[in-house]
FIPAPA-949168 format. One record per residue (C-alpha): residue in one letter; z, x, y. Coordinates in nm, 4 decimals, padded with zeros to 6 digits. Example, Ala and Ser with C-alpha at 12.3 -4.5 7.8 and 13.67 -1.06 7.14 Angstrom:
# FIPAPA-949168
residu,w,u,v
a,00.7800,01.2300,-00.4500
s,00.7140,01.3670,-00.1060
# end
This chain:
# FIPAPA-949168
residu,w,u,v
v,07.6678,13.9868,11.5027
w,07.9390,14.0798,11.2572
t,08.1766,13.8129,11.4013
a,07.9146,13.5500,11.3781
l,07.8238,13.6201,11.0204
v,08.1959,13.6310,10.9300
h,08.2527,13.2871,11.0773
l,07.9381,13.1494,10.9085
f,08.0283,13.2702,10.5565
f,08.4104,13.2673,10.5846
p,08.5387,12.9572,10.7500
g,08.8759,12.9632,10.9258
a,09.0722,12.8310,10.6265
v,08.9782,13.1343,10.4145
i,09.0128,13.3854,10.6973
a,09.3601,13.2617,10.7754
e,09.4554,13.2614,10.4074
d,09.3249,13.6161,10.3295
p,09.2443,13.8381,10.6204
s,09.1799,14.1254,10.3833
l,08.8392,13.9651,10.3113
l,08.7150,14.1039,10.6343
n,08.7968,14.4745,10.5714
s,08.4430,14.5779,10.5163
w,08.0911,14.4400,10.4829
h,08.1155,14.4827,10.1066
d,08.3857,14.2082,10.1043
v,08.1297,13.9498,10.2303
w,07.9600,13.7819,09.9380
f,07.6312,13.7296,10.1185
f,07.5916,14.0971,10.1838
r,07.6769,14.1788,09.8274
f,07.4137,13.9363,09.7149
l,07.1571,14.0975,09.9438
v,07.2449,14.4437,09.8269
n,07.2102,14.3281,09.4627
m,06.8760,14.1749,09.5385
l,06.7543,14.5007,09.7019
g,06.8620,14.6819,09.3861
y,06.6539,14.4468,09.1708
a,06.3627,14.4804,09.4139
t,06.3406,14.8502,09.3522
i,06.2486,14.7659,08.9911
i,06.0609,14.4427,09.0456
v,05.8207,14.5515,09.3223
p,05.6840,14.8676,09.1446
g,05.6550,14.6606,08.8287
y,05.4652,14.3941,09.0043
f,05.2075,14.6391,09.1428
l,05.1676,14.8141,08.8077
i,05.0976,14.4827,08.6278
n,04.8395,14.3801,08.8885
y,04.6749,14.7259,08.8529
f,04.6506,14.7093,08.4735
k,04.5004,14.3465,08.4905
r,04.2513,14.4145,08.7645
s,04.1337,14.7428,08.6053
n,04.0542,14.5831,08.2655
y,04.2932,14.8145,08.0993
l,04.2967,14.6104,07.7771
d,03.9263,14.6777,07.7167
r,03.9089,15.0504,07.8291
g,04.2645,15.1638,07.7598
g,04.3883,15.4138,07.4996
g,04.6310,15.6969,07.4370
l,04.9987,15.6970,07.3635
c,05.0996,15.4480,07.6171
y,04.8371,15.1871,07.5249
p,05.0554,14.9869,07.2752
l,05.3427,14.9746,07.5186
i,05.1341,14.8611,07.8162
k,04.9481,14.6086,07.5997
t,05.2865,14.4552,07.4849
c,05.4458,14.4545,07.8335
v,05.1420,14.3268,08.0361
f,04.9132,14.1409,07.8000
g,05.1186,14.0465,07.5015
g,05.0967,14.1188,07.1367
e,04.8232,13.8712,07.0417
d,04.5564,13.6503,07.1916
k,04.7113,13.3979,07.4317
s,04.4460,13.1315,07.3862
g,04.6043,12.8007,07.2867
l,04.9632,12.9159,07.2976
l,05.0520,12.7796,07.6324
d,04.8570,12.4602,07.6188
d,04.8992,12.3592,07.2534
v,05.2423,12.2167,07.2173
s,05.1917,12.1677,06.8465
v,05.2272,12.5308,06.7739
s,05.6049,12.4790,06.7349
s,05.8030,12.2059,06.5659
r,06.0613,12.2250,06.8383
n,06.1569,11.8951,06.9857
d,05.9392,11.7103,06.7342
p,06.1425,11.4172,06.6269
d,05.9485,11.3872,06.2984
s,06.0344,11.7433,06.1814
g,06.2946,11.7406,05.9117
s,06.5223,11.4624,05.8065
s,06.7558,11.2869,06.0493
v,07.0548,11.4174,05.8596
k,06.9358,11.7810,05.8817
q,06.8685,11.7403,06.2492
a,07.2100,11.5852,06.3070
i,07.3843,11.8805,06.1132
k,07.1820,12.1306,06.3271
l,07.2912,11.9568,06.6445
m,07.6533,11.9610,06.5418
f,07.6328,12.3249,06.4530
c,07.4857,12.4099,06.7908
a,07.7425,12.2047,06.9753
a,08.0423,12.3541,06.7831
g,07.9138,12.7127,06.8380
l,07.8621,12.6561,07.2128
q,08.2058,12.4879,07.2544
a,08.3933,12.7693,07.0754
s,08.2108,13.0521,07.2534
y,08.2198,12.9146,07.6070
l,08.5664,12.7497,07.6021
t,08.7094,13.0976,07.5253
w,08.4646,13.2607,07.7768
g,08.5737,13.0171,08.0518
v,08.9462,13.1008,08.0049
l,08.8777,13.4669,08.0133
q,08.6400,13.4382,08.3172
e,08.9170,13.2686,08.5293
r,09.1715,13.5268,08.4154
v,08.9466,13.8227,08.5150
m,08.8377,13.6920,08.8504
t,09.1525,13.5272,08.9899
r,09.4467,13.7387,08.8558
s,09.5632,14.0918,08.9238
y,09.5900,14.3806,08.6731
g,09.8671,14.6288,08.6671
a,10.1124,14.4152,08.8591
v,10.4761,14.5264,08.8424
p,10.6963,14.2693,09.0300
p,10.8378,14.2794,09.2825
d,10.7103,14.5989,09.4383
h,10.3509,14.6232,09.3070
d,10.1111,14.3262,09.3171
g,09.8448,14.5084,09.1192
e,09.4651,14.5056,09.1911
k,09.1947,14.2562,09.1367
f,08.8588,14.3306,08.9917
k,08.5901,14.2294,09.2351
d,08.2552,14.3359,09.1072
s,08.0911,14.0396,08.9400
q,07.7724,14.2206,08.8630
f,07.9541,14.4772,08.6372
l,08.0823,14.1801,08.4284
v,07.7287,14.0468,08.3976
f,07.6144,14.3923,08.2856
m,07.8933,14.4061,08.0265
n,07.7993,14.0649,07.8841
r,07.4186,14.1555,07.8670
i,07.4528,14.5029,07.7051
l,07.6378,14.3596,07.4033
a,07.4011,14.0671,07.3804
l,07.1101,14.3204,07.3827
t,07.2600,14.5192,07.1045
v,07.3303,14.2103,06.8896
s,06.9803,14.0699,06.9397
g,06.8198,14.4059,06.8818
l,07.0043,14.4494,06.5504
c,06.8956,14.0926,06.4472
c,06.5340,14.1722,06.5260
v,06.5432,14.4913,06.3107
l,06.7416,14.3443,06.0216
f,06.5709,14.0035,05.9903
k,06.2012,13.9262,05.9777
q,06.0712,13.7858,06.3037
p,05.7498,13.6101,06.3870
r,05.4659,13.8063,06.5377
h,05.5447,13.8453,06.9082
g,05.2858,13.7115,07.1508
a,05.4411,13.6830,07.4959
p,05.3813,13.9599,07.7555
m,05.7177,14.1251,07.8014
y,05.7147,14.0975,08.1788
k,05.7452,13.7182,08.1554
y,06.0992,13.7645,08.0321
s,06.1900,13.9078,08.3699
f,06.1735,13.5730,08.5441
a,06.4322,13.4171,08.3205
s,06.6380,13.7343,08.3214
l,06.6545,13.7524,08.7055
s,06.7494,13.3886,08.7342
n,07.0067,13.4296,08.4506
i,07.1714,13.7351,08.6283
l,07.1880,13.5444,08.9611
s,07.3367,13.2311,08.7969
s,07.5993,13.4391,08.6178
w,07.6790,13.6253,08.9339
c,07.7126,13.2940,09.1318
q,07.9442,13.1569,08.8726
y,08.1804,13.4487,08.8923
e,08.1693,13.4583,09.2680
a,08.2244,13.0850,09.3102
l,08.5680,13.1232,09.1500
k,08.6765,13.3161,09.4625
f,08.5834,13.0283,09.7010
i,08.5430,12.6980,09.5283
s,08.7975,12.4381,09.4193
f,08.8238,12.3313,09.0576
p,08.7227,11.9673,09.1268
t,08.4074,12.0624,09.3189
q,08.3101,12.3221,09.0480
v,08.3364,12.0772,08.7594
l,08.1638,11.8003,08.9532
a,07.8623,12.0242,09.0037
k,07.8586,12.1399,08.6427
a,07.8891,11.7824,08.5170
s,07.5806,11.6842,08.7183
k,07.3622,11.9658,08.5876
v,07.1707,11.7340,08.3550
i,06.9742,11.5909,08.6420
p,06.8648,11.9234,08.8063
v,06.7537,12.0604,08.4645
m,06.5362,11.7553,08.4126
l,06.3831,11.7842,08.7637
m,06.3224,12.1545,08.7091
g,06.1609,12.0751,08.3783
k,05.9105,11.8555,08.5662
l,05.8398,12.1319,08.8168
i,05.8067,12.4299,08.5689
s,05.6892,12.2823,08.2486
h,05.5376,11.9538,08.3895
k,05.7458,11.7486,08.1536
s,05.7679,11.3739,08.1774
y,06.0926,11.1894,08.1038
e,06.1471,10.8284,08.0160
y,06.3438,10.6043,08.2585
w,06.6270,10.5813,08.0003
e,06.6628,10.9601,07.9981
y,06.7259,10.9649,08.3731
f,06.9580,10.6625,08.3428
t,07.1658,10.8184,08.0604
a,07.1820,11.1500,08.2419
v,07.3277,10.9811,08.5437
l,07.5802,10.7899,08.3326
i,07.6936,11.1093,08.1563
s,07.7328,11.3016,08.4820
v,07.9325,11.0068,08.6381
g,08.1479,10.9625,08.3276
v,08.2338,11.3281,08.2812
s,08.2963,11.3656,08.6527
m,08.5340,11.0724,08.6576
f,08.7290,11.2164,08.3610
l,08.7463,11.5670,08.4957
l,08.8457,11.4776,08.8470
s,09.1198,11.2345,08.7384
s,09.2607,11.4782,08.4922
t,09.3095,11.7604,08.7385
t,09.6632,11.8314,08.7945
s,09.8159,11.9813,09.1065
k,10.0250,12.2139,08.8983
h,09.7302,12.4445,08.8740
p,09.6474,12.5567,09.2253
s,09.2820,12.6146,09.3064
t,09.1121,12.8174,09.5734
v,09.0132,12.6550,09.8995
t,08.6695,12.4953,09.9014
t,08.4590,12.6616,10.1651
f,08.0993,12.6555,10.2893
s,08.0496,12.9780,10.0942
g,08.1698,12.8243,09.7710
v,07.9325,12.5365,09.8068
v,07.6309,12.7540,09.8813
i,07.7187,12.9853,09.5818
l,07.7673,12.6789,09.3571
v,07.4341,12.5322,09.4635
g,07.2683,12.8700,09.3839
y,07.4309,12.8752,09.0396
i,07.2886,12.5234,08.9609
v,06.9365,12.6073,09.0796
f,06.9177,12.9440,08.9011
d,07.0678,12.8063,08.5757
s,06.8335,12.5072,08.5729
f,06.5320,12.7429,08.6231
t,06.6501,12.9740,08.3408
s,06.6740,12.7131,08.0697
n,06.3450,12.5572,08.1586
w,06.1543,12.8843,08.1810
q,06.2954,12.9863,07.8409
d,06.1993,12.6470,07.7031
n,05.8371,12.7155,07.8248
l,05.8326,13.0694,07.6768
f,05.9186,12.9407,07.3299
k,05.5556,12.8099,07.3079
y,05.4596,13.1677,07.2315
k,05.6000,13.1268,06.8738
m,05.8910,13.3534,06.9239
s,06.2361,13.3299,06.7639
s,06.5632,13.2802,06.9385
v,06.6730,13.6420,06.8923
q,06.3418,13.7638,07.0390
m,06.3942,13.5596,07.3404
m,06.7570,13.6880,07.3611
f,06.6385,14.0435,07.3276
g,06.3645,14.0180,07.5919
v,06.5870,13.8449,07.8501
n,06.8724,14.0809,07.8062
l,06.6557,14.3880,07.8129
f,06.5490,14.3108,08.1657
s,06.8926,14.1992,08.2587
c,07.0438,14.5350,08.1583
l,06.7675,14.7148,08.3399
f,06.8200,14.5104,08.6550
t,07.1984,14.5232,08.6656
v,07.2545,14.8902,08.5663
g,06.9882,15.0021,08.8156
s,07.1512,14.8002,09.0981
l,07.5043,14.9255,09.0001
l,07.4014,15.2884,08.9923
e,07.2272,15.2558,09.3330
q,07.5494,15.1044,09.4889
g,07.7732,15.3557,09.3209
a,07.9709,15.0567,09.1655
f,07.9056,15.1489,08.8031
f,08.1420,15.4416,08.7879
e,08.4018,15.2622,09.0010
s,08.4133,14.9787,08.7532
l,08.4491,15.2196,08.4613
a,08.7377,15.3843,08.6486
f,08.9050,15.0349,08.6793
m,08.8624,14.9865,08.3050
t,09.0339,15.3211,08.2365
r,09.3215,15.2347,08.4684
h,09.3789,14.8932,08.3116
s,09.3433,14.8655,07.9393
e,09.4036,14.4868,07.9581
f,09.0998,14.4462,08.1710
a,08.8940,14.6534,07.9324
f,08.9995,14.4229,07.6450
h,08.9216,14.1133,07.8491
a,08.5787,14.2500,07.9534
v,08.4904,14.3339,07.5898
l,08.6066,13.9900,07.4632
l,08.3987,13.8364,07.7450
s,08.0988,14.0164,07.6193
v,08.1535,13.9113,07.2602
c,08.1839,13.5439,07.3644
s,07.8761,13.5748,07.5873
a,07.6718,13.7301,07.3031
c,07.7652,13.4636,07.0567
g,07.7050,13.1913,07.3177
q,07.3649,13.3291,07.3959
l,07.2659,13.3112,07.0340
f,07.3643,12.9439,07.0269
i,07.2004,12.8758,07.3674
f,06.8566,13.0117,07.2573
y,06.8731,12.8399,06.9227
t,06.9658,12.5113,07.0749
i,06.6915,12.5270,07.3415
n,06.4464,12.6202,07.0717
q,06.5429,12.3325,06.8509
f,06.6223,12.0550,07.0937
g,06.5137,12.1580,07.4453
a,06.6832,12.2301,07.7781
a,06.8093,11.8836,07.8572
v,07.0052,11.8428,07.5266
f,07.1507,12.1888,07.5647
t,07.2726,12.0927,07.9149
i,07.4257,11.7719,07.7863
i,07.6259,11.9817,07.5286
m,07.7435,12.2245,07.7987
t,07.8370,11.9348,08.0237
l,08.0543,11.7770,07.7582
r,08.2219,12.1133,07.7129
q,08.4046,12.0520,08.0481
a,08.5532,11.7326,07.9072
f,08.6635,11.9131,07.5857
a,08.8336,12.1815,07.7972
i,09.0394,11.9137,07.9726
l,09.1172,11.7323,07.6400
l,09.2440,12.0731,07.5001
s,09.4574,12.1222,07.8142
c,09.6029,11.7650,07.7708
f,09.6800,11.8412,07.4070
l,09.8420,12.1796,07.4696
y,10.0318,12.1090,07.7876
g,10.0988,11.7340,07.7678
h,09.8896,11.6200,08.0642
s,09.8356,11.2512,08.0775
v,09.4895,11.0861,08.0963
t,09.4577,10.8303,08.3792
i,09.2885,10.4896,08.3527
v,08.9970,10.6234,08.5519
g,08.9704,10.9259,08.3235
g,08.9721,10.7083,08.0161
f,08.6992,10.4820,08.1678
g,08.4960,10.7943,08.2311
v,08.5148,10.8946,07.8613
v,08.4006,10.5444,07.7710
v,08.1069,10.5773,08.0091
v,08.0054,10.9111,07.8477
f,08.0065,10.7738,07.5008
i,07.8162,10.4608,07.6008
a,07.5497,10.6886,07.7604
l,07.5305,10.8989,07.4385
f,07.4919,10.5915,07.2311
l,07.2149,10.4614,07.4512
r,07.0431,10.7931,07.4376
v,07.0554,10.8172,07.0552
y,06.9389,10.4478,07.0238
a,06.6487,10.4997,07.2578
r,06.5376,10.8155,07.0694
s,06.5515,10.6377,06.7388
r,06.3497,10.3458,06.8783
m,06.0885,10.5944,07.0150
k,06.0796,10.7754,06.6747
s,06.0212,10.4404,06.4895
s,05.7490,10.3379,06.7270
r,05.5696,10.6707,06.6934
q,05.5837,10.6553,06.3149
s,05.4506,10.2944,06.3075
s,05.1602,10.4057,06.5396
l,05.0493,10.6848,06.3172
p,04.7531,10.6163,06.0730
q,04.8659,10.5605,05.7234
k,04.7410,10.8105,05.4659
v,04.5497,10.6622,05.1706
# end
């Protein structure tokens, strides 16, 4: 059974390249994924039964005591839910008529700049942590690699929880209406997408990874139809495909053989598919939760609260929490990188929630897709890589798609304004 599973999740190319992957069951990504899920289940399953119990027993009508406010907030929400989920007009988000066009453009540029700065830095550190050794002293000592992706997820989330909690305390927030348990859905998918993104670096090649990320616009739109029952215009699908094709052409043609990538395996493809699915679900579920009149930092606090609860519980059950702390004490450089990763992640999350709240999940994904192209442009500027004809054509395709998207949105805005009844 062990041999069959090894051959399934570690094809011959990877086994021949690194036999140490087979030292123990913990070195197989699929088993680590299952163990992580079992850890999350120890929190999710009891919570599921408790929520069902409180709903079936009419606790909201007969409840009382010290725990009543906490249970009411976690299970039923802070205010009456009627109209919040069905009335889209409760929020000005995604309303093309709210604010001037110049103000909206400034907001969009601010969101794009913040996301680029946060996640370009985060991407460089992510590759450094997951693919390079720490404590190497050539030629005798090769150092040791950090392997526990879940601990990095926890580090990212604990700082984001602290930052969002301080913002909620220091700045006035709208009255909170969403039941707290609803954050757990986005939290779980966010943890799994982050874990998959870290793990994929061990198995997937760079061209395959950027190709999948560049095509995320389409899965997000499809997930939006499934979760939020959104409807998109034909031009939105068309421009999404153009953006994905153009960015992919540019990225793939600009990849240089000077930077070796890991071998693309079946495991890497599966992990990357999981990342795309989980990430698409996360942004659309958060998009749907914003109908509860919450702020971006409230969303950030709720999601990261459950993320910290899930990850620290799973790490403690596996005994990996203190092992990772020991690794940090042995390698101060890793500790610095982990903290800097957390800072970039926290800042990035603030921009993520604000962008989704203001412009929706699809626009957010377009910005994050273009981040890949900016990363290659930065590399070309710093290291003198040349852009091929195919890459240049890909950039032209991307900007044509963006122009068509802006033009189509402006036409729709004009048609909506002309159809509104004139006030006398």
